[in-house]
C-alpha positions in Angstrom: 14.9 -31.8 -26.0 16.4 -30.9 -29.4 19.6 -28.8 -29.3 18.3 -26.8 -32.3 15.4 -25.5 -30.3 15.6 -21.7 -29.8 17.1 -20.7 -26.4 14.0 -18.6 -25.5 11.6 -21.5 -26.3 13.8 -23.9 -24.4 13.7 -21.7 -21.4 9.9 -21.3 -21.4 9.5 -25.0 -22.1 11.3 -25.7 -18.8 8.4 -24.1 -16.9 5.9 -26.6 -15.5 2.2 -26.1 -15.7 2.2 -25.1 -12.0 4.9 -22.5 -12.6 3.0 -20.9 -15.4 -0.2 -20.5 -13.4 1.9 -19.2 -10.4 3.7 -16.6 -12.5 0.5 -15.5 -14.2 -1.3 -15.1 -10.9 1.6 -13.0 -9.6 1.5 -10.8 -12.7 -2.3 -10.4 -12.7 -2.5 -9.4 -9.0 0.5 -7.1 -9.5 -1.4 -5.4 -12.4 -4.6 -5.2 -10.3 -3.1 -3.4 -7.3 -1.0 -1.2 -9.6 -4.4 0.0 -11.0 -5.7 0.6 -7.5 -2.8 2.9 -6.6 -2.8 4.5 -10.0 -6.4 5.7 -9.3 -5.5 7.1 -5.8 -2.6 9.3 -6.9 -4.3 12.0 -9.1 -5.7 13.9 -6.2 -2.2 14.8 -4.9 -1.2 16.0 -8.4 -4.4 18.0 -9.0 -4.1 19.9 -5.7 -1.5 22.2 -7.3 -4.0 23.1 -10.0 -7.0 23.7 -7.9 -5.3 26.5 -6.0 -2.5 28.4 -7.8 -0.7 31.7 -7.6 -2.8 33.4 -10.3 -0.3 36.3 -10.7 2.1 33.8 -12.3 -0.5 32.5 -14.7 -1.1 34.1 -18.1 -4.6 35.5 -18.2 -6.6 34.6 -21.3 -7.5 37.7 -23.4 -11.2 36.9 -23.4 -11.4 36.6 -19.6 -13.0 39.5 -17.9 -11.8 39.7 -14.3 -11.5 42.7 -12.1 -9.5 42.6 -8.9 -10.0 38.9 -8.7 -6.8 37.4 -7.4 -8.1 33.8 -7.6 -9.5 33.8 -11.1 -7.4 30.8 -12.1 -8.4 28.6 -9.1 -11.3 26.1 -8.9 -13.9 27.0 -6.3 -14.3 26.1 -3.5 -10.5 25.6 -3.3 -9.8 29.3 -4.2 -10.0 30.6 -0.6 -7.3 30.8 2.1 -8.7 27.6 3.8 -7.8 25.5 0.7 -5.3 23.3 2.7 -8.0 22.5 5.2 -10.4 21.5 2.3 -7.6 19.4 0.9 -7.3 17.6 4.2 -11.0 17.1 4.2 -10.8 15.3 0.8 -7.9 13.2 1.9 -9.6 12.1 5.1 -12.9 11.4 3.4 -11.0 8.7 1.5 -8.7 7.5 4.2 -11.1 7.3 7.1 -13.6 5.4 4.9 -10.8 3.2 3.8 -9.6 2.5 7.4 -13.1 1.7 8.6 -14.0 -0.4 5.5 -10.8 -2.4 5.7 -11.8 -4.1 9.0 -15.0 -5.3 7.3 -13.3 -6.1 4.0 -11.5 -9.1 5.4 -14.8 -10.5 6.7 -16.4 -10.2 3.3 -13.3 -11.5 1.6 -13.4 -14.7 3.6 -17.0 -15.4 2.6 -17.2 -14.3 -1.0 -15.4 -15.6 -4.1 -12.3 -13.5 -4.4 -12.6 -13.1 -8.2 -16.0 -11.6 -8.0 -15.1 -9.5 -4.9 -12.0 -8.1 -6.5 -13.7 -7.4 -9.9 -16.7 -5.6 -8.3 -14.3 -3.5 -6.2 -12.3 -2.5 -9.2 -15.3 -1.6 -11.3 -16.7 0.6 -8.5 -13.3 2.2 -7.9 -13.1 3.2 -11.6 -16.6 4.6 -11.4 -16.0 6.8 -8.4 -12.6 7.9 -9.6 -14.2 9.0 -12.9 -17.0 10.8 -11.1 -14.5 13.0 -9.4 -13.0 14.0 -12.7 -16.5 14.6 -14.2 -17.0 17.3 -11.7 -14.6 19.4 -13.9 -16.8 18.9 -17.0 -20.1 19.3 -15.0 -18.7 22.5 -13.4 -19.4 21.3 -9.9 -18.0 23.5 -7.1 -19.4 21.8 -4.0 -16.8 20.4 -1.6 -19.4 18.0 -0.4 -19.7 16.4 -3.8 -16.0 15.7 -4.0 -15.8 14.6 -0.3 -18.7 12.1 -0.9 -17.0 10.7 -4.0 -13.7 10.3 -2.1 -15.4 8.5 0.8 -17.2 6.1 -1.5 -14.0 5.4 -3.4 -12.2 4.8 -0.1 -14.8 2.2 0.9 -14.8 0.2 -2.4 -11.0 0.3 -2.6 -10.8 -1.8 0.5 -11.7 -4.8 -1.7 -8.2 -4.8 -3.2 -5.5 -5.5 -0.6 -7.0 -8.5 1.3 -7.9 -10.1 -2.1 -4.6 -9.8 -3.8 -2.5 -10.8 -0.7 -4.8 -13.8 -0.2 -4.4 -14.9 -3.8 -0.6 -14.6 -3.6 -0.5 -16.3 -0.2 -2.5 -19.2 -1.7 0.0 -19.7 -4.5 3.4 -19.1 -2.7 4.9 -20.8 0.3 7.4 -19.3 2.8 10.6 -20.3 0.9 11.5 -16.8 -0.5 8.3 -15.0 0.4 10.1 -11.9 1.5 12.0 -11.5 -1.8 9.0 -12.5 -4.0 6.5 -10.3 -2.2 9.1 -7.5 -2.0 9.4 -7.4 -5.8 5.6 -8.0 -6.2 4.8 -5.1 -3.7 6.5 -2.7 -6.1 3.0 -2.4 -7.6 2.3 0.3 -5.0 5.1 2.5 -6.2 4.6 1.6 -9.8 1.0 2.6 -9.5 1.9 5.9 -7.8 4.5 6.6 -10.5 2.1 5.9 -13.4 -0.7 7.8 -11.6 1.5 10.8 -11.2 2.6 10.7 -14.8 -0.9 10.2 -16.2 -2.4 12.9 -14.0 0.4 15.2 -14.7 -0.1 14.9 -18.5 -3.6 16.4 -18.2 -3.5 18.5 -15.0 -2.6 21.8 -16.7 -5.1 21.5 -19.6 -8.1 19.6 -18.3 -7.6 18.2 -14.8 -10.8 16.1 -15.0 -9.0 13.7 -17.3 -6.4 13.2 -14.6 -9.1 11.2 -12.9 -11.2 9.8 -15.8 -8.2 8.1 -17.5 -7.1 6.2 -14.4 -10.7 5.4 -13.7 -11.0 3.7 -17.1 -7.7 1.9 -16.6 -8.9 0.3 -13.3 -12.2 -0.7 -14.9 -10.4 -2.4 -17.7 -8.1 -4.2 -15.3 -11.1 -5.4 -13.3 -12.6 -6.9 -16.4 -9.3 -8.7 -17.0 -9.4 -10.1 -13.5 -12.9 -11.4 -13.9 -12.0 -13.5 -16.9 -8.5 -14.8 -15.9 -7.9 -14.7 -12.1 -7.4 -18.1 -10.4 -7.8 -17.9 -6.6 -6.3 -21.2 -5.5 -4.0 -23.9 -7.1 -6.6 -26.5 -6.3 -9.0 -24.8 -8.7 -6.9 -25.7 -11.7 -5.5 -29.0 -10.3 -2.1 -27.5 -9.4 -0.1 -28.4 -6.3 -0.6 -26.1 -3.3 2.5 -24.6 -1.7 4.1 -25.8 1.5 3.6 -23.0 4.0 5.5 -25.0 6.7 8.3 -27.5 6.7 8.8 -29.3 10.0 12.2 -28.8 11.5 13.5 -26.3 8.9 10.9 -23.6 8.6 11.7 -20.2 10.0 9.1 -18.5 12.0 10.8 -15.5 13.7 7.5 -13.8 14.5 5.9 -16.4 16.7 6.5 -18.2 19.9 5.8 -21.9 20.6 4.0 -21.7 23.9 1.5 -19.2 22.7 0.9 -21.1 19.5 0.0 -24.2 21.5 -2.5 -22.2 23.5 -4.1 -20.8 20.3 -4.2 -24.3 18.7 -5.7 -26.0 21.7 -8.3 -23.4 22.2 -9.5 -23.6 18.6 -9.4 -27.4 18.3 -9.4 -30.3 20.7 -8.8 -32.8 17.9 -6.6 -31.4 15.1 -6.8 -34.5 12.9 -10.6 -34.8 12.9 -11.2 -31.1 12.3 -8.5 -30.4 9.7 -10.9 -30.5 6.8 -13.4 -28.3 8.7 -10.9 -25.7 9.5 -10.2 -25.1 5.9 -13.7 -24.0 5.3 -14.4 -22.0 8.5 -13.6 -18.3 8.8 -11.4 -17.3 11.7 -12.9 -14.9 14.2 -11.6 -11.3 14.6 -10.3 -12.1 18.2 -8.8 -15.3 17.0 -6.8 -13.4 14.4 -5.7 -10.9 17.0 -4.5 -13.7 19.3 -1.8 -14.7 16.8 1.5 -13.5 18.3 2.9 -10.6 16.4 -0.4 -9.3 14.8 -0.9 -6.5 17.3 2.7 -5.3 17.3 3.0 -5.2 13.6 -0.4 -3.6 13.2 0.5 -0.8 15.5 3.9 -0.4 13.9 2.2 -0.1 10.5 -0.2 2.5 11.8 2.8 4.9 12.2 4.8 3.7 9.2 1.8 4.2 7.0 1.1 7.6 8.5 4.5 8.7 7.2 4.1 7.0 3.8 0.7 8.4 3.1 1.6 11.9 4.2 4.2 11.8 1.5 1.8 10.3 -1.0 -0.7 13.1 -0.6 1.5 16.1 0.3 4.9 15.6 -1.3 4.0 17.2 -4.7 2.6 20.3 -2.9 5.7 20.4 -0.6 8.1 20.3 -3.6 6.0 22.9 -5.4 6.1 25.3 -2.4 9.7 24.8 -1.4 11.4 24.3 -4.8 8.9 26.5 -6.7 8.2 23.9 -9.4 4.9 24.0 -11.4 2.3 21.3 -10.8 3.6 18.9 -13.5 7.2 19.2 -12.6 6.4 18.7 -8.9 4.4 15.6 -9.7 7.2 14.2 -11.8 9.8 14.8 -9.1 7.6 13.2 -6.5 7.8 9.9 -8.4 11.4 9.5 -7.3 10.1 8.8 -3.8 8.2 5.9 -5.2 11.2 4.6 -7.2 13.1 4.5 -3.9 10.1 2.7 -2.4 10.5 -0.1 -5.0 14.1 -0.6 -4.1 13.5 -0.4 -0.4 10.7 -3.0 -0.5 12.9 -5.4 -2.4 15.8 -4.8 -0.1 13.7 -5.3 3.0 12.4 -8.6 1.6 15.8 -10.0 0.7 17.4 -9.0 4.0 14.5 -10.5 6.1 14.6 -13.7 4.1 18.3 -14.1 4.6 18.4 -13.1 8.3 15.0 -14.5 9.3 14.4 -11.3 11.3 11.4 -9.5 9.9 11.0 -7.2 12.9 14.7 -6.4 13.1 14.8 -5.5 9.4 11.9 -3.1 9.8 13.4 -1.5 12.9 16.8 -0.9 11.2 15.2 0.8 8.3 12.9 2.9 10.5 15.9 4.0 12.6 17.8 5.1 9.5 14.7 6.9 8.1 14.4 9.4 11.0 17.7 11.3 10.3 17.2 11.0 6.5 13.8 12.8 6.8 15.5 15.5 8.9 18.3 16.0 6.3 15.8 16.0 3.4 13.8 18.9 4.9 17.0 21.0 5.5 19.3 20.2 2.5 17.0 18.3 0.1 16.5 21.3 -2.2 19.9 22.8 -2.4 20.4 21.2 -5.8 18.7 18.9 -8.3 21.2 16.1 -7.6 20.6 16.4 -3.8 16.9 16.4 -4.3 17.0 13.2 -6.5 19.3 11.4 -4.1 17.4 12.3 -0.9 14.0 11.4 -2.4 15.3 8.0 -3.4 16.9 7.3 0.0 13.9 8.5 2.0 11.5 6.6 -0.3 13.4 3.4 0.3 13.7 3.7 4.1 10.1 4.9 4.6 8.4 2.4 2.3 10.6 -0.6 2.9 9.2 -1.5 6.4 5.7 -0.6 5.2 6.0 -2.9 2.2 7.5 -5.8 4.3 4.7 -5.7 6.9 1.8 -5.5 4.5 3.1 -8.4 2.3 5.5 -11.0 3.7 4.7 -10.4 7.4 0.9 -10.5 6.8 1.3 -13.7 4.8 3.6 -15.2 7.5 1.1 -14.5 10.2 -2.0 -15.4 8.1 -0.6 -18.8 7.1 0.7 -19.8 10.6 0.6 -23.5 11.2 -2.0 -23.2 14.0 -4.4 -22.1 11.3 -3.8 -25.3 9.3 -3.6 -23.7 5.9 -6.9 -21.8 6.2 -6.5 -19.2 3.5 -9.6 -17.4 4.8 -7.7 -16.5 7.9 -5.1 -14.9 5.7 -7.7 -12.4 4.4 -8.7 -11.5 8.0 -5.2 -11.1 9.3 -4.2 -9.0 6.3 -7.3 -6.8 6.8 -6.5 -6.3 10.5 -2.9 -5.3 9.8 -3.7 -3.0 6.9 -6.8 -1.7 8.5 -4.9 -0.5 11.5 -2.2 0.9 9.3 -4.9 2.8 7.3 -5.9 4.6 10.5 -2.4 6.1 10.4 -2.8 6.8 6.7 -5.9 8.8 7.6 -4.3 10.7 10.5 -1.1 11.6 8.7 -2.5 13.8 5.8 -5.0 15.4 8.3 -2.2 16.4 10.6 -0.1 17.6 7.7 -3.0 19.8 6.6 -3.4 21.3 10.1 0.3 21.7 10.8 1.6 22.9 7.4 0.3 26.5 7.9 2.8 26.8 10.8 5.6 25.7 8.6 6.9 22.6 6.8 9.5 22.1 9.5 6.8 21.1 11.9 5.3 18.7 9.5 8.7 16.9 9.3 9.0 16.8 13.1 5.7 15.1 13.2 6.8 12.5 10.6 10.1 11.8 12.4 8.2 11.3 15.7 5.8 8.9 14.0 8.8 7.0 12.6 10.3 6.6 16.0 7.0 5.4 17.5 6.7 2.8 14.7 10.1 1.4 15.7 9.3 1.3 19.4 6.2 -1.0 18.8 8.5 -3.6 17.3 11.2 -3.3 19.9 10.0 -6.4 21.9 9.9 -8.6 18.8 13.3 -7.3 17.7 14.7 -8.0 21.1 13.5 -11.6 20.9 14.9 -12.1 17.4 18.3 -10.8 18.4 18.4 -12.7 21.7 17.4 -16.0 20.1 19.6 -15.5 17.0 17.0 -14.9 14.2 16.9 -18.3 12.6 16.9 -20.1 15.9 13.9 -18.1 17.1 11.4 -20.5 15.5 8.8 -21.9 17.8 11.3 -22.6 20.5 11.0 -22.1 24.3 13.0 -19.3 25.6 
């Protein structure tokens, strides 16, 4: 290669064709799920606008209101039960999402992922926009908004199994924790962008807080339709090595159980190898993979905490620190910035140690006292608020990010499945579907408990955090006992 070649060109020329496709797939799936989360965030920002303290709002001169203390609110959220109605909207989305996720993996196994993901994004954009159009159509029925939220929850289940399966198809186990830790920052990036976009319109025309994100996810869906490549084999690239005999780390699984799973599914591995690549794994077969149940239950409580912050943090900041809707939304993005750092840190540590369960437990243990401190001293100063939001975001979202990405891919590409990428979709859907149950329960409990005081909400979150850690205690014990890297398919 000529020495006169520009350094940047020389660097890009060193990339092989496989690396270009791999990098582009990583970027496109990152962009896709960023759009999914971007479209979920506006509801938490707009809550502060739907019900406000009208005595602090300047009344327009041409507005004729007499003894109406809620003139600035949006019916039906102008009554004292507005927090209950907020919880109803949150759970319309989250319950539908949790139920739909268990079926999404099944559909994802049997349909082309590019079509499946594209349709899901187009429909997500449609329903997100319809929520915002309620502002311009002057709709004041809570059932309209609840129905839109429920439908949006169903179609958004197309996203996670699809993008994780695509990334799992292109990347092996080498540094999966780090790669997927960085890649999983799409969740926090989407939340941050969603908060900023929604905040830009919330005080003037809150309908645009939904319509603009809706248009963004529709545009991204069109991009996926034209450019997404599901598998390396589709473009004559070399598929990744998910397992390397003798050197591969598998801290999540145990040899004797794997043998049982393998023997029950196939009496002749060599003869049926090709067939297994095209057959979808059963729901019970996915559950029988060691570690799936434990990590699923852990994620249920970890996601309960994360999604409670996702939906209620701006309102909490507004009530406690007395910020307006835009400022509270902007401050809440710090929690997601911490989540980016926490997800990367969890991936790097688990790659280095080989202990996925231990990494999750350590962060969950540290998260409990940090949540307690944030509630009591988190608003004494702006500096304290910033630091506590970053720390809590990292410790809360780190384990959540690790389980939904690297752990799901580890379990979904286990050697007993013989590279069946369709199994990855089912395993991912089971783990995230179980976690989504917690995501539905958390905001509901927050809505019911918050009238008794925010302290009680944080006690609930701390309890959930401890329970998440307990469900991984058995796997953590095995990892520590066997020495992380030596805990790979070996008899105890």
